[in-house]
C-alpha positions, 0 to 999 in steps of 0.5 A: 888461400895462402898458408898464413891465411889458413892458419890464422883462420884455424887459430881464430876458430880454435879461439872462438871455440875456447871463448864459446866454451867459456861462455857455455860454462857459465849461465848465460841464458839472459844474454842474447846472441847479439851480446854474446857475438859482441862479446866475441868481436871485442875478444878477437880484436884484442887476440888477433894482433897476437897472431901477427 
């Protein structure tokens, strides 16, 4: 694994944790796991270009 890959992976992990935290703060009992995953993917797709 290249150093850059490791940094990006760490950033993605941090971003995912941040989004998970935001989701957990609200009442998402009615939202399925699939919908939460879709939300994460949208957010990550928007954020990923900023890491490069």
